[in-house]
ZAMARGU-4260 file (C-alpha; in steps of 0.2 Angstrom, whole numbers, plus 5000, padded with zeros to 4 digits):
<rodrens>
0) 5044/4943/5002 | 5028/4937/5006 | 5015/4954/5001 | 5001/4944/5003 | 5006/4939/5020
5) 5013/4956/5024 | 4995/4964/5019 | 4984/4953/5030 | 4996/4956/5043 | 4991/4975/5040
10) 4973/4972/5040 | 4974/4964/5055 | 4981/4977/5066 | 4969/4989/5056 | 4985/4997/5047
15) 4983/5006/5031 | 4996/5010/5018 | 4994/5029/5023 | 4997/5028/5042 | 5010/5014/5039
20) 5020/5027/5026 | 5017/5041/5039 | 5025/5030/5053 | 5039/5024/5042 | 5040/5043/5037
25) 5039/5038/5019 | 5026/5046/5005 | 5012/5035/5001 | 5017/5032/4983 | 5033/5026/4991
30) 5025/5015/5001 | 5013/5008/4985 | 5029/5004/4978 | 5035/4993/4994 | 5019/4986/4996
35) 5018/4981/4976 | 5036/4974/4977 | 5046/4988/4965 | 5055/4991/4979 | 5064/4985/4994
40) 5061/4990/5012 | 5078/4999/5020 | 5085/4988/5036 | 5077/5003/5048 | 5061/5002/5040
45) 5060/4983/5043 | 5062/4988/5062 | 5048/5001/5064 | 5036/4990/5052 | 5041/4974/5063
50) 5038/4984/5080 | 5022/4992/5073 | 5015/4975/5067 | 5021/4967/5082 | 5028/4954/5072
55) 5034/4936/5078 | 5050/4929/5074 | 5041/4916/5064 | 5032/4929/5055 | 5048/4941/5051
60) 5052/4924/5043 | 5037/4921/5033 | 5035/4939/5027 | 5052/4945/5024 | 5063/4930/5019
65) 5049/4920/5008 | 5056/4921/4989 | 5042/4911/4985 | 5029/4923/4984 | 5029/4941/4977
</rodrens>
């Protein structure tokens, strides 16, 4: 997962860790673990995240399926 690109998209959409955690229905600490690469997003969390951040297909591939950057 390209965590840098994900964080950039969060900034672009003015979404904080706290806001995204609330919208995903998870704790802030769980969100932090996901954003630090310690745990992965579930499929249902990814669907919500993609919708919230309005990610294109190219962005989805670049952010979530790029094993080179973590």
